[in-house]
C-alpha positions in Angstrom: 0.0 0.0 0.0 1.4 3.4 -1.0 2.1 5.8 1.8 -0.1 8.9 2.1 1.5 12.1 0.9 2.2 14.5 3.8 -0.1 17.4 4.1 1.5 20.8 4.1 0.4 24.2 5.5 2.3 27.1 3.9 2.0 30.4 5.9 2.5 33.6 3.9 0.8 34.3 0.5 3.4 36.6 -1.0 5.2 35.7 -4.2 7.6 33.2 -2.6 5.0 31.5 -0.3 2.6 31.2 -3.2 5.2 29.8 -5.5 6.3 27.2 -3.0 2.7 26.2 -2.1 2.0 25.8 -5.9 5.1 23.7 -6.3 4.2 21.4 -3.3 0.6 21.0 -4.6 1.8 20.1 -8.0 3.9 17.3 -6.4 0.7 15.8 -5.1 0.7 16.9 -1.5 -2.5 18.3 0.0 -1.5 21.9 0.5 -3.2 24.9 2.2 -1.9 28.4 1.8 -2.6 30.9 4.5 -2.4 34.7 4.1 -3.9 37.8 5.7 -5.1 39.7 2.6 -8.7 38.5 1.9 -8.8 39.6 -1.7 -5.5 37.8 -2.5 -6.6 34.6 -0.8 -10.0 34.7 -2.5 -8.3 35.0 -5.9 -5.9 32.1 -5.1 -8.7 29.8 -3.9 -11.3 30.7 -6.5 -9.4 31.8 -9.7 -6.1 30.0 -9.0 -4.0 33.1 -9.4 -2.2 35.5 -7.1 -2.9 38.7 -9.0 -0.9 40.9 -6.7 2.4 39.0 -6.6 2.3 36.5 -9.5 -0.1 38.0 -12.0 -0.9 35.8 -15.0 0.6 32.6 -13.6 -1.9 29.8 -13.2 -1.8 28.0 -9.9 -2.8 24.4 -9.4 -6.5 23.7 -8.9 -5.7 21.5 -5.9 -4.1 24.4 -4.0 -6.4 25.6 -1.3 -6.1 29.0 0.4 -7.6 30.5 3.6 -7.3 33.6 5.9 -8.1 31.4 8.9 -4.8 30.1 10.5 -6.3 27.2 12.6 -8.0 25.9 9.4 -4.7 26.1 7.5 -2.9 24.1 10.2 -5.5 21.5 10.8 -4.2 18.1 9.9 -0.8 19.4 8.6 2.1 17.1 8.7 4.5 19.9 7.9 4.4 23.7 8.4 6.4 25.9 6.0 6.6 29.6 7.1 7.3 32.0 4.2 6.8 35.5 5.7 9.2 38.5 5.8 11.7 38.4 8.7 10.0 41.2 10.5 6.8 39.1 10.8 8.6 35.8 11.6 8.3 35.8 15.4 4.7 37.0 15.3 3.8 34.2 12.9 5.4 31.6 15.0 3.6 32.8 18.1 0.3 32.6 16.2 0.9 29.1 14.8 2.2 27.5 18.0 -1.1 26.8 19.7 -2.6 25.3 16.5 0.4 23.2 15.3 -0.4 19.5 15.2 1.9 17.8 17.7 3.7 15.7 15.1 4.3 18.6 12.6 7.8 20.0 12.2 8.3 23.7 11.2 10.5 24.8 8.3 10.9 28.3 6.9 11.9 29.9 3.6 12.3 33.3 5.3 15.7 35.0 5.0 17.1 37.6 7.4 17.6 38.2 11.1 15.1 39.1 13.9 14.8 42.9 13.7 16.3 44.7 16.7 17.9 41.7 18.3 19.9 40.4 15.3 19.2 36.8 16.3 19.2 34.1 13.7 15.7 32.8 12.9 16.5 29.3 14.1 17.2 30.8 17.5 13.8 32.6 17.5 12.0 29.4 16.4 13.7 27.3 19.1 12.6 29.8 21.7 9.0 30.2 20.6 8.3 26.6 19.7 10.3 24.9 22.4 12.4 21.8 22.5 11.3 18.7 20.6 9.9 20.5 17.5 11.9 19.6 14.4 13.1 22.8 12.6 14.6 23.4 9.2 15.6 26.3 6.9 14.9 26.3 3.2 17.3 28.5 1.2 19.2 28.9 -2.0 19.1 30.6 -5.4 15.4 31.0 -6.3 13.2 33.6 -7.8 9.6 33.0 -6.9 8.3 33.8 -10.4 10.5 31.2 -12.0 9.5 28.5 -9.5 5.8 29.3 -10.1 6.4 29.0 -13.8 7.9 25.5 -13.3 11.5 26.5 -14.4 14.4 24.4 -13.1 15.6 25.4 -9.6 17.9 23.9 -6.9 17.6 24.6 -3.2 18.9 23.2 0.0 17.3 22.3 3.3 19.4 22.6 6.5 18.3 21.1 9.8 19.8 19.7 13.0 17.3 16.8 12.5 18.4 14.7 9.5 15.1 12.9 9.1 13.2 16.2 9.1 15.5 17.8 6.5 14.9 14.7 4.4 11.1 15.0 4.8 11.1 18.7 3.8 13.4 18.0 0.8 11.2 15.1 -0.4 8.1 17.4 -0.3 9.9 20.0 -2.4 11.9 17.7 -4.8 10.3 17.1 -8.2 10.8 17.0 -11.9 12.0 20.6 -12.2 13.1 21.2 -8.6 16.1 19.7 -6.9 16.2 19.8 -3.1 19.5 19.0 -1.3 20.0 18.6 2.5 22.6 19.8 5.0 23.1 20.2 8.8 24.4 23.8 9.0 21.5 26.0 9.9 23.8 28.8 11.1 25.8 29.1 7.8 22.7 28.6 5.7 20.8 31.4 7.4 23.8 33.7 7.3 24.2 33.2 3.5 20.5 33.7 2.9 20.5 37.0 4.8 23.9 38.5 3.8 23.5 38.0 0.1 20.7 40.6 0.1 23.1 43.3 1.4 25.7 42.4 -1.2 23.2 42.5 -3.9 22.6 46.2 -3.2 26.3 46.8 -3.6 26.4 45.2 -7.1 23.2 46.9 -8.0 24.7 50.3 -7.1 27.8 49.5 -9.2 25.6 48.5 -12.2 23.4 51.5 -11.7 26.5 53.7 -11.9 27.6 51.8 -15.1 30.9 50.8 -13.6 31.2 47.7 -15.8 31.2 43.9 -15.5 34.7 43.8 -13.9 33.4 45.8 -11.0 30.4 43.5 -10.6 32.6 40.4 -10.5 35.0 42.0 -8.0 32.1 42.9 -5.7 30.5 39.5 -5.8 33.9 37.8 -5.1 34.9 40.1 -2.3 31.4 39.9 -1.0 31.7 36.1 -0.8 34.9 36.7 1.1 33.0 38.8 3.7 30.4 36.1 4.0 33.1 33.5 4.6 34.9 35.6 7.2 31.8 36.3 9.2 30.6 32.7 8.8 33.9 31.4 10.3 33.6 33.7 13.2 30.1 32.6 14.2 30.9 28.9 13.7 29.3 28.0 10.4 30.8 25.7 7.8 32.7 27.1 4.9 31.3 24.5 2.5 27.8 25.7 3.2 28.6 29.2 1.8 30.4 27.6 -1.2 27.2 25.9 -2.1 23.6 26.8 -2.9 23.0 28.7 0.4 25.9 31.0 -0.2 27.6 31.3 -3.5 24.5 30.2 -5.5 22.1 32.6 -3.8 24.7 35.4 -3.9 25.3 35.1 -7.7 21.6 35.0 -8.4 20.6 37.9 -6.2 23.6 40.1 -7.4 23.0 39.5 -11.1 19.2 38.8 -11.6 16.9 41.8 -12.1 14.1 39.9 -10.4 15.9 40.6 -7.1 14.3 43.4 -5.2 17.6 44.1 -3.4 19.5 44.4 -6.7 16.8 46.7 -8.1 17.2 48.9 -5.0 20.9 49.2 -5.6 20.3 49.9 -9.3 17.9 52.8 -8.4 20.4 54.2 -5.9 23.2 54.0 -8.4 21.2 56.0 -10.8 20.6 58.7 -8.3 17.1 57.8 -6.9 16.3 58.3 -3.3 15.8 55.2 -1.0 12.2 56.2 -0.3 11.4 56.5 -4.0 13.2 53.2 -4.9 11.4 51.2 -2.2 8.1 52.7 -3.2 8.7 51.8 -6.8 9.6 48.2 -6.0 6.4 47.8 -4.0 7.4 44.9 -1.9 9.5 44.3 1.2 13.2 44.9 0.5 15.0 42.9 3.2 18.4 44.5 2.8 17.5 47.8 4.4 17.1 46.1 7.8 19.5 43.2 7.2 22.5 45.5 6.6 22.2 46.7 10.2 22.0 43.2 11.6 24.9 41.9 9.5 27.1 44.8 10.9 25.8 44.1 14.4 27.2 40.5 14.0 30.4 41.8 12.5 30.9 44.3 15.4 30.2 41.6 17.9 32.9 39.3 16.5 35.4 42.1 15.5 35.1 41.4 11.8 35.8 44.1 9.2 33.3 44.0 6.3 34.0 47.0 4.1 31.3 46.3 1.4 28.6 45.5 3.9 29.5 48.5 6.0 29.4 50.7 2.9 25.9 49.4 2.0 24.6 50.1 5.5 26.0 53.7 5.4 24.4 54.3 1.9 21.1 52.9 3.1 21.1 55.2 6.1 22.1 58.2 4.0 25.4 58.6 5.8 27.3 58.4 2.5 26.3 58.6 -1.2 26.9 55.7 -3.5 29.8 57.5 -5.1 31.4 58.3 -1.7 31.0 54.7 -0.7 32.7 53.5 -3.8 35.6 55.9 -3.3 36.0 54.7 0.2 36.3 51.1 -1.0 38.8 51.9 -3.7 41.0 53.9 -1.3 41.6 50.9 1.0 45.2 49.7 1.3 46.6 46.8 -0.8 46.4 43.5 1.1 46.6 39.7 0.6 43.4 38.2 -0.9 43.1 35.5 1.8 44.9 36.4 5.1 46.4 33.4 6.9 43.9 31.5 9.0 40.6 32.0 7.1 40.1 28.3 6.3 42.3 26.8 9.0 
């Protein structure tokens, strides 16, 4: 007798939550998508389209949607949280009383807890308590392409190997490869920090500084990720894979990235307020830059690109001044002794 496909509750009906819910439903799993906006949820449930975030893309008929959180969680074998980082803790507190006892919680949210700078797995562990399997889903992925069924590869990291495998099997399909790992710390750092570095490459491209400058910023940005990752205890190989290098390259070069588009606008001389308004969705880098530098300061790590992005986003320096500051730095070895020891 064939085993029953796990039921999945996806919380967050933005572009990424909708895309992942559609993917999981297409893989034959009973899937319920929860969101707050009644009009969006009604369109997903009735017309099988998310007109606000994924207009014109047909969603599977089997995907259900609701604004009622207990209904979404009822009978779920797996909960996947896909909300912006600023709403992460609130969403966990809301789901905790209604989570089926056997259901683990994964998230495809990238960033840190605003204000505290804590990693999201630390927040989840505190809110949900011991004994609840946790996992982070991360890697190079634009929601629109996943919703369209284009080939994508992601990675699932968890301290619980069996739960990582369960989440990966739900996501894995004909056009979607899901890998597993056990480094939640490194995976979360990569997913957050690449948003900051995408602003830097966007600024350079907006200023028309050329492809050499873009490649240099991506490579030196990866170096910053590796140095901070080493300081916090993450694994270097995590950042050389999908959670780090893969996500960094996609976000720094793909114009579907909100963070890259923010950088492009700033490089062309737009104000931050106008750029964010034009993008029309949450731009994680504005808050994440502060949290990355909080981590860097805590561990005594110098991150010149990330620091420059933070200063530009706060209006302390202009993009041109930030670039001049980077170029004026002294000559030094590419990899100081000890980085990978």
